[in-house]
LOVOFI-777406 format. One record per residue (C-alpha): residue in one letter; x, y, z. Coordinates in steps of 0.25 Angstrom, whole numbers, plus 5000, padded with zeros to 4 digits. Layout:
BEGIN
AXYZ/...
//
This chain:
BEGIN
M464652215037/K466152185041/L467352175031/L468552105036/T469752145028/N471152085025/V470851965034/S471551835031/L470751715027/P471151565028/T471151485015/S471251335012/S472751355011/N473651415022/A473551545016/L472651655021/K472051755011/R471651905014/V470151925013/N469052035016/V467751975023/L466452045022/F465551995034/D464452025042/K463651915050/K464251825039/I465451835030/V465051895017/K466251905009/V467751865008/S468651924998/T470051944995/D469652074988/E469052194995/I467552184999/M466752304996/Y465352325003/E464452425001/D464052445015/E464752495028/L465752385033/E466552365046/V467952335040/I468952245048/D470352255044/A470852105047/K472252115041/G473152015047/L471951925053/V471451795048/L470051765046/L469551635052/P468251565055/G467751565069/G468051435075/I466851325077/D466951225089/P465851125086/H465651075100/L465951155113/H465351095125/I464751225131/C463451195140/S463351105151/N462551165163/D461351235159/A461551335170/T462851375164/A462551355149/A462451505145/R463651545151/D464351425146/I463951455132/A464351605133/D465651575139/T466051455129/T465651525117/K466151655121/A467551585123/A467451515110/L467151645102/E468251725108/G469151605104/G468651615089/W467551505091/T466351565084/T465551445084/V465351325093/G464451205094/E463851175107/L463951025111/S463851005126/Y463850865131/F463450915146/T462451015143/E461251005153/S460351035141/P460750955128/V460050995115/F459150875113/S457950945107/L457551075100/S457151145112/D458551115118/L459151165105/K458351305106/A458751315120/K460151295118/A460251385106/E459551505114/L460551475125/L461651495114/D461051615108/A461051685122/N462451645126/A463351595114/Y464551685109/T464751585097/A463851525087/T463551395094/A462951265088/L462251165095/W462351015096/G461150935100/H461150805108/V460250675109/D459350645119/I459250485118/S458350485130/D457350555120/Y457350425111/P456850405101/Y456650555099/H458150585101/A458550575085/E457250665082/S457850765092/A459250755087/Q458650785072/E457850895077/L459050965083/W459950945070/A458851005062/K458751135070/G460251155070/V461151075080/V462451045074/G462350905079/I461950795089/A462950775100/L463050625104/S463850595116/A464150445122/P464250425133/S463350555137/P464150645146/N462850725150/P461750665158/A460750765150/I461150685138/S460750535138/E461650425135/I461650385121/S462150255116/F462850225103/T461650135098/E460750255101/I461750345093/M461650245082/D460150255082/L460150405082/F461050405070/L460050305063/D458850395067/I459450525060/Y460050445048/E459350535039/S459950665045/D461350735044/T461250755059/A462750785065/F463250715078/A464350735088/F464850625096/Q465650625108/G465950515117/Y466450375118/D466050225116/H465550215131/E464850085127/N466150005126/H467250105134/D467150135148/S467750275146/F468050375135/S469350345128/F469750385113/V469450245110/A468150245116/Q467850375108/M468350315095/D467350195098/A466250285100/I466550355087/K466550225079/K465250185085/M464650325081/L465150295067/R464650165066/R463250225069/M463250355061/Q462750375048/E463050495039/N462850595051/P464050695054/I464650655068/H465650735076/I466550695087/P466750825095/R468150785102/V469150685098/S470450685106/S471050565099/F471850555087/P471450415083/T469950455084/I470250575075/E470950485065/F469750385065/I468750495063/N469550555052/S469650415045/I468150395044/S467650535043/K467450535028/R466550415030/S465750465041/D465550605044/I466150625057/S467050725062/F467750765075/A468450875084/T469750885091/C469750975103/V470751095102/S471151065117/D471550925112/L472450985102/M473151095109/P474051005118/I474550925107/F475251065101/D475551115115/N475451035128/L476151135136/V474951235135/H473751155131/K473551035141/P472650915136/D471350915143/H470650795137/K471150655133/C471750665119/D472850595111/F473150695101/A474650715106/D474950565103/Y474650595088/Y475150745085/D475650725073/L474550645068/L473550735073/F474250865069/E474250805054/L472750795055/I472650935060/R473550985048/T472650905038/N471350955043/K470850815049/I470550875063/Y469150905059/L468851015070/V469251065083/S468451095095/N468651155109/C467751055116/T467551155127/A466551145139/P466251255149/V466751165160/R467551045161/I466650915161/A466650835173/D467750725174/D466850615174/C466350645159/A467050565148/E468250645143/V467750645128/F466650745134/K467450835142/G467550985137/C468751075136/D469051205144/M468351315136/S469651405137/S470251345124/L469051415117/A469851545118/Y471051485110/S470751355103/Y470351415089/L471651515090/W472451385094/V472151305082/L472551425073/S473851455082/E474351315084/L473851235071/W473751345060/K474951445064/K475851345072/H475651215066/K475251265052/V473951185051/P473151255039/L472251365043/A471151305035/T471251175044/C471251255056/I469951325053/K469351195049/M469551125062/T469051255070/S467951305062/E467551255048/N467451105051/A466651125064/A465651215056/K465451105046/R465251005056/L464251075064/G463451125051/I463751275052/Y464651285040/P464851375033/N464151475042/K465251445052/G466651395050/S466851475036/L467251615032/D466551605018/P465451715014/G464151665021/S464751615033/D464651675047/A465551785050/D466151705062/F467751725062/V468951765069/L470051855065/Y471351785068/N472651865070/P473851775067/D474851865073/V474451885087/N474551785097/S473451755108/K473751715123/F472851615130/K472751515142/T472451375143/A471351325153/D472451295163/G473051435162/T474251405152/A474551525143/F474751515128/E474751585115/L474251565101/T474551625088/G473551715083/S472351785089/F470851805086/Q470751955082/A469251945081/I468051845081/Y466851875073/F465551805075/G464351825065/G465151945059/E465252015073/H466652035080/V466351955093/A467651925099/G469151945098/K470252045102/K469652175109/I468252145109/K467252095119/T466651965115/K465251965108/R464151865109/L463451835096/G463351695097/G462151585098/Y461651455093/L462051415079/P461251305072/R461851215062/S461751285047/T462151165039/N462251015040/P463750975045/K464750955034/R465450825033/R466850825039/H467550815026/N466950935019/N467751005008/T466951135009/T467651235016/W467751395017/I469251405017/
//
């Protein structure tokens, strides 16, 4: 058993409160008073540090070629852990081995158990060529713990058969009695020759006309009008979205961070920042892939360079909280809590309440950190992650060799609706 003393904990206001935290694999007790424990304790004096939940990225794109899958998982999740991301979701559009069946799920889970540094959830896929049994397979995957079923149109992957919007509608009807969650990425390729923000918006509208009450998530939205549209209808439909950190960075500092994806956020800076400040950007993702996807792929499916995993969580704290005074509670929701709710792993993950997994970071606000972008540009961020804990173990941070304790993470609950008022803060 371990005891954190004198650590600062975020609250729903901008204030921090000094607490003591008793934990082992899970958080046992959080108290402003001294914690007494009869057995021997490892005491960690965290004075001057802030306790934050480990970051959660709901959809990294890790696996592509089977031959390199083990190395890709190890490299990507290790980089994520060292950057403060203790839980990720694996949603690969380009994997040679999609998760279509329970045997696929078992094989991928074993691969994660053998190589992942973080807790790693899995998204399933639909094999429409298995009609009419594809819906049954999707339900079996959901029952066994995938965090959702990923739909992409057009399909960017020859291993995943093309699915039409009509077939998506039929799938939704087939699972009407289920609460299965879905992710959708793509554009209306039936009425547009190529990807554009308008084509993506039209695809989302088609999805909304077909979906029932099932949660649906859009993994990457890079257009402000699309964000506004989703926000306008999200209380009527259980739809959520993610913005990519690499899309946000250039609008705050375009000398250091260069846009690497089509994005119109710079044209709406004031309006976008107001959404960030008022907790209307649901969550952020790194959207990373081990290699850049081929140029002939639609831009909506292209991944980002994984180098940003080292500093993206810290960037949110440095740029948004410290510099631009976005409430810390809002930053935590975007980087951890909301993703956990969307994936159906809350409150085990994304929370610092007693009973939650002891996955957290100790943040030092008084020490700056130096990084380099993918093109070699050097920059500094305010703050530093002094220590990163996973399952109660000190696994990464300053002056420690990174330890691998991660593996497959099945869904523990059903996804919380986007407008959920329950929070640990």
